[in-house]
C-alpha positions as CSV (number, residue, x, y, z in Angstrom):
1,M,-4.0,16.2,-7.3
2,I,-0.2,15.0,-7.4
3,D,0.6,11.2,-8.1
4,T,4.1,10.1,-8.7
5,V,7.1,12.6,-8.0
6,R,10.8,12.1,-8.2
7,V,13.2,14.0,-6.2
8,K,16.9,14.3,-5.5
9,Y,19.4,14.8,-3.0
10,P,23.0,15.6,-2.9
11,I,23.7,12.9,-0.5
12,S,25.3,9.4,-0.4
13,P,24.1,6.2,1.4
14,D,26.7,4.8,3.7
15,P,28.7,1.9,2.7
16,E,26.7,-0.5,5.1
17,Q,23.5,0.6,3.5
18,L,24.5,0.1,0.1
19,K,25.5,-3.8,0.9
20,Y,21.5,-4.2,0.3
21,W,21.3,-2.1,-2.9
22,I,21.9,-3.6,-6.5
23,H,24.9,-2.5,-8.1
24,K,24.7,-1.9,-12.0
25,T,26.7,0.0,-14.7
26,T,25.5,1.5,-17.9
27,T,27.5,2.8,-20.9
28,T,27.5,6.2,-21.7
29,E,26.9,8.5,-25.0
30,T,30.8,8.5,-25.0
31,G,31.5,5.0,-24.7
32,G,32.4,5.0,-21.1
33,T,30.5,3.4,-18.2
34,R,28.4,5.1,-15.5
35,E,27.9,2.9,-12.0
36,Y,24.8,3.3,-9.9
37,Y,23.0,1.6,-7.4
38,I,19.2,0.9,-7.2
39,Y,17.0,-0.2,-4.0
40,N,13.1,-0.9,-4.0
41,P,12.0,-1.4,-0.5
42,K,8.3,-2.5,0.0
43,V,6.7,0.1,2.7
44,T,3.1,-1.1,3.3
45,E,1.2,-4.3,3.3
46,D,-0.1,-3.8,-0.1
47,E,3.3,-3.9,-1.7
48,V,3.7,-0.3,-2.3
49,S,7.5,0.1,-3.0
50,L,9.7,3.3,-3.4
51,R,12.6,3.6,-5.8
52,Y,15.9,4.9,-4.8
53,T,18.6,5.6,-7.3
54,Y,22.2,6.4,-6.3
55,Y,24.6,7.9,-8.4
56,P,28.3,8.0,-6.8
57,F,29.2,10.8,-9.3
58,D,26.6,12.8,-11.1
59,Y,27.5,14.8,-14.1
60,N,29.0,17.4,-12.1
61,Y,31.2,14.5,-10.2
62,K,29.1,14.9,-7.0
63,P,26.9,12.2,-5.0
64,L,23.2,12.3,-6.4
65,L,20.3,10.3,-4.6
66,T,16.9,10.2,-6.2
67,L,13.7,8.8,-4.8
68,E,10.8,8.0,-6.8
69,L,7.3,7.3,-5.3
70,S,3.5,7.6,-5.9
71,L,2.3,9.9,-2.9
72,P,-1.3,8.5,-3.0
73,K,-0.3,4.9,-3.1
74,L,2.1,5.5,-0.3
75,L,-0.8,7.1,1.8
76,Y,-3.8,5.2,0.6
77,G,-2.5,2.2,-1.0
78,N,-4.1,3.3,-4.4
79,N,-3.6,6.2,-6.4
80,Y,-7.3,7.2,-7.6
81,Q,-7.7,8.9,-4.2
82,M,-7.0,12.8,-4.3
83,L,-4.4,13.7,-1.5
84,G,-5.1,16.3,1.0
85,S,-3.0,19.2,1.9
86,M,0.7,19.2,0.8
87,D,2.3,19.7,4.1
88,G,0.3,16.8,5.7
89,T,1.2,14.6,2.7
90,I,4.9,15.3,3.6
91,T,4.7,14.7,7.3
92,I,3.1,11.4,6.8
93,A,5.5,10.3,4.0
94,N,8.3,11.3,6.4
95,L,7.2,9.0,8.9
96,F,7.3,6.1,6.6
97,F,10.9,7.2,5.6
98,D,12.1,7.0,9.2
99,H,11.6,3.3,9.2
100,I,12.8,2.0,5.8
101,P,15.9,-0.2,6.3
102,H,19.1,0.6,4.6
103,A,18.2,3.6,3.3
104,P,19.1,7.3,4.5
105,I,16.4,9.2,6.4
106,L,15.1,11.6,4.0
107,D,12.8,14.7,4.4
108,L,10.4,14.9,1.1
109,A,10.2,18.6,1.7
110,E,13.8,19.1,0.9
111,G,14.0,16.9,-2.0
112,I,14.5,18.7,-5.4
113,L,11.8,18.0,-7.7
114,I,12.7,16.6,-11.2
115,R,9.6,14.4,-12.0
116,L,6.0,15.5,-11.4
117,D,2.8,14.0,-12.2
118,M,-0.3,16.0,-12.0
119,C,-3.8,14.6,-12.3
120,Y,-7.5,15.1,-11.9
121,N,-10.5,12.5,-11.6
122,H,-13.4,13.5,-13.8
123,Q,-16.2,11.4,-13.0
124,V,-18.5,10.7,-16.2
125,G,-20.2,7.3,-15.1
126,E,-20.5,5.0,-18.0
127,A,-19.2,7.5,-20.4
128,V,-15.5,7.1,-19.8
129,D,-14.8,4.7,-23.0
130,D,-17.1,7.2,-24.9
131,Y,-14.6,10.1,-24.0
132,I,-11.7,8.2,-24.7
133,R,-12.5,7.4,-28.4
134,A,-13.7,11.1,-28.7
135,I,-10.4,12.6,-27.4
136,G,-8.2,10.4,-29.2
137,N,-9.6,12.3,-32.3
138,L,-8.2,15.6,-31.2
139,D,-4.8,17.1,-31.6
140,Y,-2.8,18.9,-29.2
141,P,-0.4,21.4,-30.6
142,H,3.4,20.4,-30.9
143,R,2.7,16.7,-29.4
144,R,2.4,13.3,-30.7
145,T,-1.2,11.6,-30.5
146,K,-1.0,8.0,-29.5
147,Y,-4.4,6.2,-29.0
148,H,-4.4,2.9,-27.1
149,R,-7.9,1.2,-28.0
150,Y,-10.1,0.7,-24.7
151,E,-7.0,2.0,-22.6
152,G,-6.4,5.6,-23.3
153,V,-5.1,8.6,-25.2
154,E,-1.7,10.1,-24.8
155,F,-0.3,13.4,-26.3
156,R,3.6,13.2,-25.9
157,A,6.3,15.8,-26.2
158,K,10.0,15.3,-25.3
159,H,9.7,16.1,-21.5
160,S,6.0,16.0,-20.7
161,T,3.2,13.8,-21.7
162,S,-0.5,14.2,-21.3
163,K,-3.2,11.4,-21.0
164,F,-6.6,10.5,-20.6
165,Y,-7.8,7.0,-19.4
166,N,-10.2,4.6,-17.7
167,K,-8.9,4.7,-14.0
168,Q,-11.1,1.7,-13.0
169,R,-9.4,-0.5,-15.6
170,E,-5.9,0.7,-15.0
171,S,-6.1,0.3,-11.2
172,G,-8.2,-2.5,-10.9
173,C,-10.1,-1.0,-8.3
174,Q,-14.2,-1.0,-8.3
175,E,-14.4,2.2,-6.4
176,A,-12.7,4.0,-9.4
177,Y,-15.8,3.3,-11.3
178,G,-16.6,6.2,-13.7
179,I,-13.4,8.2,-13.4
180,L,-11.7,9.4,-16.6
181,R,-8.3,10.3,-15.4
182,Q,-6.4,13.3,-16.6
183,E,-2.8,12.9,-16.0
184,T,0.1,15.3,-17.1
185,S,3.7,14.2,-16.3
186,I,6.7,16.6,-16.4
187,L,9.9,14.5,-16.7
188,G,12.2,17.4,-17.3
189,S,14.2,19.3,-14.4
190,K,14.5,22.4,-16.2
191,D,10.8,22.3,-17.4
192,I,9.8,21.9,-13.7
193,Q,12.2,24.8,-12.9
194,R,10.6,27.0,-15.4
195,L,7.2,26.2,-14.4
196,L,7.6,26.8,-10.9
197,G,9.8,29.7,-11.3
198,K,12.4,28.2,-9.0
199,R,16.0,27.2,-9.5
200,K,15.4,24.3,-6.8
201,P,11.7,23.7,-6.8
202,T,10.5,21.2,-4.1
203,L,6.8,19.7,-3.5
204,L,6.0,23.0,-1.1
205,D,6.2,24.9,-4.3
206,V,3.3,22.9,-5.8
207,T,0.0,24.4,-5.0
208,Y,-3.5,23.4,-5.8
209,D,-4.0,26.7,-7.8
210,F,-0.9,25.7,-9.7
211,V,-1.9,22.3,-10.6
212,M,-5.5,23.4,-11.6
213,D,-4.4,26.0,-13.7
214,Y,-2.0,23.6,-15.3
215,L,-4.3,20.9,-16.2
216,K,-7.0,23.6,-17.4
217,D,-4.5,24.9,-19.8
218,D,-4.3,21.1,-21.3
219,L,-7.8,21.0,-21.6
220,R,-7.9,24.5,-23.3
221,K,-5.3,23.3,-25.9
222,L,-7.5,20.5,-26.7
223,T,-10.5,22.8,-26.9
224,L,-12.0,20.9,-24.2
225,L,-12.1,23.6,-21.3
226,D,-15.7,24.3,-20.3
227,N,-16.9,22.3,-23.3
């Protein structure tokens, strides 16, 4: 399953659209300034929002538009349900994008992946918190362990984080009872390129087998696979 993704496009919103975006500036490492725009429209009755960020000039002095969203939240209004096919998910997401005011019309299939959250729901019933406490005592090679009491465990690296947590407690949804959520976030675009073997990877390159193999490898490194 996939949850949150972030994709980028080499395009610019038009000036009329940007009137509705929030303009901001930030200080760079060299002491200069960098301007950008943020837009967070609500797209469903459940207050599900998208996060657009636009940089008039990226580090190559070209326009850059990014879009971040939780795919299951967009489709189902929650992020504990599993997605179906990626083609179907993209088709439905694009229908939402077609009706968002003050934003360029985007095709999710064409966005270059720069963040990818992969996850799986382990149904363990009443033992969720027992699993979390036990996993908090494990070591993941070359990652820092952070245990949040009654919440979850994180294994952090520079551009990726693997975590296990109580999905019912996190989501507030009774339907998520008994779910121990395993989730890995890949936050580096170069790491995604390397993992998928493409210079410009898209969601269409993310297969079910790829996600399952990656998450199983996380379990193997924690000595949890088939254990």
